[in-house]
C-alpha atoms as a printed R data frame, in Angstrom:
    type eleno elety resid chain resno       x      y       z
1   ATOM     1    CA   UNK     A     1  -0.648 54.209 -65.785
2   ATOM     2    CA   UNK     A     2  -1.025 52.755 -69.457
3   ATOM     3    CA   UNK     A     3   1.503 50.063 -68.627
4   ATOM     4    CA   UNK     A     4  -0.632 48.746 -65.727
5   ATOM     5    CA   UNK     A     5  -3.957 49.161 -67.656
6   ATOM     6    CA   UNK     A     6  -2.272 47.012 -70.301
7   ATOM     7    CA   UNK     A     7  -1.339 44.522 -67.779
8   ATOM     8    CA   UNK     A     8  -4.888 44.305 -66.197
9   ATOM     9    CA   UNK     A     9  -6.471 44.115 -69.472
10  ATOM    10    CA   UNK     A    10  -4.338 41.167 -70.570
11  ATOM    11    CA   UNK     A    11  -5.069 39.491 -67.326
12  ATOM    12    CA   UNK     A    12  -8.714 39.744 -68.104
13  ATOM    13    CA   UNK     A    13  -8.191 38.601 -71.360
14  ATOM    14    CA   UNK     A    14  -6.897 35.463 -70.641
15  ATOM    15    CA   UNK     A    15  -8.991 34.861 -67.439
16  ATOM    16    CA   UNK     A    16 -11.820 35.409 -69.838
17  ATOM    17    CA   UNK     A    17 -10.396 32.879 -72.460
18  ATOM    18    CA   UNK     A    18  -9.634 30.234 -70.073
19  ATOM    19    CA   UNK     A    19 -13.504 30.842 -68.386
20  ATOM    20    CA   UNK     A    20 -14.578 30.324 -72.237
21  ATOM    21    CA   UNK     A    21 -12.910 27.137 -72.626
22  ATOM    22    CA   UNK     A    22 -14.411 25.434 -69.848
23  ATOM    23    CA   UNK     A    23 -17.899 25.401 -71.779
24  ATOM    24    CA   UNK     A    24 -19.378 22.441 -73.286
25  ATOM    25    CA   UNK     A    25 -17.368 20.157 -70.410
26  ATOM    26    CA   UNK     A    26 -18.793 18.238 -67.411
27  ATOM    27    CA   UNK     A    27 -18.045 18.906 -63.676
28  ATOM    28    CA   UNK     A    28 -17.187 16.468 -61.388
29  ATOM    29    CA   UNK     A    29 -20.440 16.481 -59.770
30  ATOM    30    CA   UNK     A    30 -22.098 16.295 -63.495
31  ATOM    31    CA   UNK     A    31 -19.737 13.315 -64.003
32  ATOM    32    CA   UNK     A    32 -20.636 11.602 -60.919
33  ATOM    33    CA   UNK     A    33 -24.333 12.036 -61.180
34  ATOM    34    CA   UNK     A    34 -23.889 10.272 -64.808
35  ATOM    35    CA   UNK     A    35 -24.302 13.148 -67.229
36  ATOM    36    CA   UNK     A    36 -23.281 12.741 -70.567
37  ATOM    37    CA   UNK     A    37 -22.220 15.667 -72.898
38  ATOM    38    CA   UNK     A    38 -24.632 15.759 -76.137
39  ATOM    39    CA   UNK     A    39 -22.275 18.201 -77.744
40  ATOM    40    CA   UNK     A    40 -18.589 18.456 -77.684
41  ATOM    41    CA   UNK     A    41 -18.416 22.257 -78.573
42  ATOM    42    CA   UNK     A    42 -16.136 21.834 -81.681
43  ATOM    43    CA   UNK     A    43 -18.287 19.644 -84.331
44  ATOM    44    CA   UNK     A    44 -21.921 18.389 -84.623
45  ATOM    45    CA   UNK     A    45 -21.207 14.910 -84.134
46  ATOM    46    CA   UNK     A    46 -24.173 13.110 -82.761
47  ATOM    47    CA   UNK     A    47 -26.567 15.527 -84.593
48  ATOM    48    CA   UNK     A    48 -28.175 15.478 -87.836
49  ATOM    49    CA   UNK     A    49 -30.782 17.794 -89.391
50  ATOM    50    CA   UNK     A    50 -34.270 16.502 -89.236
51  ATOM    51    CA   UNK     A    51 -34.877 13.537 -92.065
52  ATOM    52    CA   UNK     A    52 -31.401 14.379 -93.423
53  ATOM    53    CA   UNK     A    53 -28.176 12.543 -93.137
54  ATOM    54    CA   UNK     A    54 -26.002 15.617 -92.404
55  ATOM    55    CA   UNK     A    55 -25.959 18.861 -89.967
56  ATOM    56    CA   UNK     A    56 -27.541 20.933 -92.985
57  ATOM    57    CA   UNK     A    57 -27.666 24.861 -92.025
58  ATOM    58    CA   UNK     A    58 -26.062 23.859 -88.199
59  ATOM    59    CA   UNK     A    59 -22.341 24.601 -87.627
60  ATOM    60    CA   UNK     A    60 -20.476 25.532 -84.559
61  ATOM    61    CA   UNK     A    61 -19.510 29.430 -83.627
62  ATOM    62    CA   UNK     A    62 -17.856 30.065 -80.664
63  ATOM    63    CA   UNK     A    63 -18.632 26.965 -78.833
64  ATOM    64    CA   UNK     A    64 -22.079 26.935 -79.697
65  ATOM    65    CA   UNK     A    65 -24.690 24.963 -82.153
66  ATOM    66    CA   UNK     A    66 -25.858 27.748 -84.453
67  ATOM    67    CA   UNK     A    67 -28.138 27.727 -87.745
68  ATOM    68    CA   UNK     A    68 -27.077 29.371 -90.906
69  ATOM    69    CA   UNK     A    69 -29.831 31.971 -91.635
70  ATOM    70    CA   UNK     A    70 -28.548 32.699 -94.931
71  ATOM    71    CA   UNK     A    71 -28.380 29.021 -96.190
72  ATOM    72    CA   UNK     A    72 -30.130 28.238 -99.296
73  ATOM    73    CA   UNK     A    73 -30.577 24.010 -98.149
74  ATOM    74    CA   UNK     A    74 -30.764 22.509 -94.755
75  ATOM    75    CA   UNK     A    75 -32.707 25.204 -92.647
76  ATOM    76    CA   UNK     A    76 -34.483 22.624 -90.610
77  ATOM    77    CA   UNK     A    77 -34.247 21.381 -86.848
78  ATOM    78    CA   UNK     A    78 -31.505 19.709 -85.750
79  ATOM    79    CA   UNK     A    79 -32.103 16.297 -83.762
80  ATOM    80    CA   UNK     A    80 -30.188 14.079 -81.611
81  ATOM    81    CA   UNK     A    81 -28.945 10.959 -83.402
82  ATOM    82    CA   UNK     A    82 -29.799  9.171 -80.320
83  ATOM    83    CA   UNK     A    83 -33.475  8.589 -78.831
84  ATOM    84    CA   UNK     A    84 -34.246  8.996 -75.186
85  ATOM    85    CA   UNK     A    85 -36.830  8.243 -73.148
86  ATOM    86    CA   UNK     A    86 -36.518  8.971 -69.161
87  ATOM    87    CA   UNK     A    87 -33.838 12.130 -68.678
88  ATOM    88    CA   UNK     A    88 -32.934 15.274 -67.546
89  ATOM    89    CA   UNK     A    89 -31.652 17.443 -70.220
90  ATOM    90    CA   UNK     A    90 -29.512 20.815 -69.479
91  ATOM    91    CA   UNK     A    91 -28.508 23.310 -71.692
92  ATOM    92    CA   UNK     A    92 -28.217 27.043 -72.216
93  ATOM    93    CA   UNK     A    93 -29.615 29.264 -74.980
94  ATOM    94    CA   UNK     A    94 -29.164 32.711 -76.282
95  ATOM    95    CA   UNK     A    95 -31.536 34.309 -78.783
96  ATOM    96    CA   UNK     A    96 -31.219 37.608 -80.912
97  ATOM    97    CA   UNK     A    97 -33.467 40.630 -80.429
98  ATOM    98    CA   UNK     A    98 -37.186 39.611 -82.135
99  ATOM    99    CA   UNK     A    99 -35.831 35.887 -82.289
100 ATOM   100    CA   UNK     A   100 -38.236 32.495 -81.995
101 ATOM   101    CA   UNK     A   101 -36.824 29.061 -81.520
102 ATOM   102    CA   UNK     A   102 -37.208 26.188 -78.874
103 ATOM   103    CA   UNK     A   103 -36.192 22.719 -77.750
104 ATOM   104    CA   UNK     A   104 -38.464 20.108 -79.102
105 ATOM   105    CA   UNK     A   105 -38.290 16.627 -77.264
106 ATOM   106    CA   UNK     A   106 -40.046 13.360 -77.950
107 ATOM   107    CA   UNK     A   107 -39.289 13.716 -81.507
108 ATOM   108    CA   UNK     A   108 -40.388 10.514 -83.857
109 ATOM   109    CA   UNK     A   109 -38.153 10.843 -86.855
110 ATOM   110    CA   UNK     A   110 -40.434  9.780 -89.765
111 ATOM   111    CA   UNK     A   111 -40.910 10.994 -93.466
112 ATOM   112    CA   UNK     A   112 -44.972 10.587 -92.211
113 ATOM   113    CA   UNK     A   113 -43.853 13.893 -90.233
114 ATOM   114    CA   UNK     A   114 -42.590 16.528 -92.140
115 ATOM   115    CA   UNK     A   115 -41.301 18.453 -89.351
116 ATOM   116    CA   UNK     A   116 -40.251 17.729 -85.741
117 ATOM   117    CA   UNK     A   117 -43.224 19.925 -84.190
118 ATOM   118    CA   UNK     A   118 -45.947 17.445 -85.051
119 ATOM   119    CA   UNK     A   119 -45.138 14.782 -82.965
120 ATOM   120    CA   UNK     A   120 -42.496 16.672 -80.290
121 ATOM   121    CA   UNK     A   121 -43.581 18.642 -77.097
122 ATOM   122    CA   UNK     A   122 -41.497 22.011 -76.947
123 ATOM   123    CA   UNK     A   123 -40.138 24.226 -74.112
124 ATOM   124    CA   UNK     A   124 -40.728 27.877 -76.077
125 ATOM   125    CA   UNK     A   125 -37.247 29.753 -76.717
126 ATOM   126    CA   UNK     A   126 -37.940 33.297 -77.212
127 ATOM   127    CA   UNK     A   127 -37.116 37.059 -77.045
128 ATOM   128    CA   UNK     A   128 -40.512 38.002 -75.045
129 ATOM   129    CA   UNK     A   129 -40.255 41.570 -75.791
130 ATOM   130    CA   UNK     A   130 -39.748 41.772 -79.757
131 ATOM   131    CA   UNK     A   131 -40.594 38.454 -81.015
132 ATOM   132    CA   UNK     A   132 -44.077 38.692 -82.701
133 ATOM   133    CA   UNK     A   133 -45.043 35.552 -81.314
134 ATOM   134    CA   UNK     A   134 -45.309 36.850 -77.468
135 ATOM   135    CA   UNK     A   135 -49.201 37.603 -77.504
136 ATOM   136    CA   UNK     A   136 -49.879 34.547 -75.416
137 ATOM   137    CA   UNK     A   137 -48.630 33.663 -71.654
138 ATOM   138    CA   UNK     A   138 -48.170 30.330 -73.100
139 ATOM   139    CA   UNK     A   139 -45.810 31.140 -76.072
140 ATOM   140    CA   UNK     A   140 -43.023 32.841 -73.853
141 ATOM   141    CA   UNK     A   141 -39.916 31.632 -73.139
142 ATOM   142    CA   UNK     A   142 -39.678 28.790 -70.629
143 ATOM   143    CA   UNK     A   143 -43.462 27.616 -71.810
144 ATOM   144    CA   UNK     A   144 -45.007 24.310 -72.764
145 ATOM   145    CA   UNK     A   145 -45.441 26.087 -76.147
146 ATOM   146    CA   UNK     A   146 -49.156 26.712 -76.704
147 ATOM   147    CA   UNK     A   147 -50.350 24.576 -73.502
148 ATOM   148    CA   UNK     A   148 -48.730 26.079 -70.162
149 ATOM   149    CA   UNK     A   149 -47.496 29.200 -69.412
150 ATOM   150    CA   UNK     A   150 -44.332 29.489 -67.491
151 ATOM   151    CA   UNK     A   151 -44.438 31.171 -64.022
152 ATOM   152    CA   UNK     A   152 -40.715 33.077 -64.467
153 ATOM   153    CA   UNK     A   153 -39.569 35.369 -67.189
154 ATOM   154    CA   UNK     A   154 -36.491 34.493 -69.107
155 ATOM   155    CA   UNK     A   155 -33.661 36.876 -69.234
156 ATOM   156    CA   UNK     A   156 -33.797 39.381 -72.275
157 ATOM   157    CA   UNK     A   157 -32.376 38.788 -75.978
158 ATOM   158    CA   UNK     A   158 -28.328 38.830 -76.039
159 ATOM   159    CA   UNK     A   159 -28.246 36.850 -72.738
160 ATOM   160    CA   UNK     A   160 -28.016 33.401 -72.038
161 ATOM   161    CA   UNK     A   161 -30.367 31.392 -70.313
162 ATOM   162    CA   UNK     A   162 -30.047 28.008 -68.794
163 ATOM   163    CA   UNK     A   163 -32.926 25.393 -68.746
164 ATOM   164    CA   UNK     A   164 -33.617 22.145 -67.618
165 ATOM   165    CA   UNK     A   165 -36.092 19.836 -69.041
166 ATOM   166    CA   UNK     A   166 -36.912 16.485 -66.877
167 ATOM   167    CA   UNK     A   167 -38.923 14.071 -68.394
168 ATOM   168    CA   UNK     A   168 -40.007 10.711 -66.364
169 ATOM   169    CA   UNK     A   169 -42.545  8.732 -67.025
170 ATOM   170    CA   UNK     A   170 -44.790 10.949 -68.739
171 ATOM   171    CA   UNK     A   171 -43.871 13.654 -65.999
172 ATOM   172    CA   UNK     A   172 -42.549 16.746 -67.099
173 ATOM   173    CA   UNK     A   173 -40.624 19.704 -65.220
174 ATOM   174    CA   UNK     A   174 -39.150 22.793 -66.808
175 ATOM   175    CA   UNK     A   175 -36.452 24.879 -65.325
176 ATOM   176    CA   UNK     A   176 -35.650 28.271 -66.661
177 ATOM   177    CA   UNK     A   177 -32.480 29.821 -64.808
178 ATOM   178    CA   UNK     A   178 -32.854 27.574 -61.849
179 ATOM   179    CA   UNK     A   179 -36.550 27.925 -61.105
180 ATOM   180    CA   UNK     A   180 -38.893 25.599 -61.870
181 ATOM   181    CA   UNK     A   181 -41.641 27.013 -64.569
182 ATOM   182    CA   UNK     A   182 -43.885 23.993 -65.696
183 ATOM   183    CA   UNK     A   183 -45.105 21.059 -64.039
184 ATOM   184    CA   UNK     A   184 -47.553 18.543 -65.622
185 ATOM   185    CA   UNK     A   185 -47.973 14.923 -66.314
186 ATOM   186    CA   UNK     A   186 -48.840 13.966 -69.690
187 ATOM   187    CA   UNK     A   187 -52.713 12.321 -69.386
188 ATOM   188    CA   UNK     A   188 -53.132 14.325 -66.241
189 ATOM   189    CA   UNK     A   189 -56.357 16.388 -66.169
190 ATOM   190    CA   UNK     A   190 -54.407 19.621 -66.148
191 ATOM   191    CA   UNK     A   191 -52.854 18.273 -69.340
192 ATOM   192    CA   UNK     A   192 -55.865 17.388 -71.157
193 ATOM   193    CA   UNK     A   193 -57.456 20.799 -70.477
194 ATOM   194    CA   UNK     A   194 -54.575 22.710 -72.006
195 ATOM   195    CA   UNK     A   195 -54.254 19.728 -75.150
196 ATOM   196    CA   UNK     A   196 -57.878 20.435 -75.679
197 ATOM   197    CA   UNK     A   197 -57.375 24.464 -75.837
198 ATOM   198    CA   UNK     A   198 -54.374 24.140 -77.864
199 ATOM   199    CA   UNK     A   199 -53.691 24.064 -81.495
200 ATOM   200    CA   UNK     A   200 -52.425 20.559 -80.966
201 ATOM   201    CA   UNK     A   201 -55.687 19.029 -79.981
202 ATOM   202    CA   UNK     A   202 -56.348 16.941 -83.142
203 ATOM   203    CA   UNK     A   203 -52.983 16.222 -84.026
204 ATOM   204    CA   UNK     A   204 -52.662 12.516 -84.296
205 ATOM   205    CA   UNK     A   205 -48.999 12.545 -83.634
206 ATOM   206    CA   UNK     A   206 -48.578 15.170 -80.920
207 ATOM   207    CA   UNK     A   207 -47.026 13.617 -77.774
208 ATOM   208    CA   UNK     A   208 -47.855  9.840 -78.776
209 ATOM   209    CA   UNK     A   209 -44.051  8.670 -78.487
210 ATOM   210    CA   UNK     A   210 -42.610  8.273 -75.105
211 ATOM   211    CA   UNK     A   211 -39.166  7.390 -76.636
212 ATOM   212    CA   UNK     A   212 -37.997 10.111 -79.601
213 ATOM   213    CA   UNK     A   213 -35.100 12.780 -80.194
214 ATOM   214    CA   UNK     A   214 -34.462 16.100 -78.867
215 ATOM   215    CA   UNK     A   215 -34.470 18.894 -81.496
216 ATOM   216    CA   UNK     A   216 -32.750 22.465 -81.731
217 ATOM   217    CA   UNK     A   217 -35.264 24.653 -83.585
218 ATOM   218    CA   UNK     A   218 -34.710 26.095 -86.706
219 ATOM   219    CA   UNK     A   219 -37.559 29.281 -87.032
220 ATOM   220    CA   UNK     A   220 -35.493 31.784 -88.734
221 ATOM   221    CA   UNK     A   221 -33.256 33.485 -86.030
222 ATOM   222    CA   UNK     A   222 -29.628 32.686 -85.267
223 ATOM   223    CA   UNK     A   223 -30.042 31.260 -81.892
224 ATOM   224    CA   UNK     A   224 -26.989 29.656 -80.062
225 ATOM   225    CA   UNK     A   225 -27.230 26.580 -78.280
226 ATOM   226    CA   UNK     A   226 -24.214 25.317 -75.790
227 ATOM   227    CA   UNK     A   227 -23.808 23.158 -72.384
228 ATOM   228    CA   UNK     A   228 -25.914 20.846 -73.777
229 ATOM   229    CA   UNK     A   229 -25.980 17.683 -71.470
230 ATOM   230    CA   UNK     A   230 -27.945 14.638 -70.610
231 ATOM   231    CA   UNK     A   231 -28.564 12.439 -67.612
232 ATOM   232    CA   UNK     A   232 -30.641  9.324 -68.685
233 ATOM   233    CA   UNK     A   233 -33.392  8.480 -65.550
């Protein structure tokens, strides 16, 4: 019996190892549809820390991009080297208990703005149960942060969540684990009403740049991002 269990365990280990190696790759369907990898699973190539020339405190751990939470320098958001206008972004994220992060897009990188969120819009990444910033519906995971609440909840802390951010001519559509959670067009009455109620109401640079970088937010938590791919529309 012990020998049989050993064989089964070995087969399972090989199976899981093989599965892990398929991460951060494009499926034949995605290749055909025009998706490109933004993260190779091994390096920070194609990314840099906001307003820095290197990746700062971000590094690759087990095939995912993660920030070093004990680093003394470079603890800022990680942004793409390239800028994008209309696209469909896919990625997976995993947040620890109590963690807070986000995916910020349409980021205008300029020393005038000391942080990505001053210009970019955010799809919230959060432990909805134990994070401090869980008091408002439009602060929960999957939301258009501080503006529009998600229509479906995220998986709990420690589990991988899959998202899609679709941005086409100002029309924003968010998907969380296969379900549409946000649908709004910049400048529409719904957008304007939400903006007026948000903290971004008088921020001159917020959502003003149709073309910009995509950022992975560092908010103190050891968040992990993987399977990052993009299709330009």
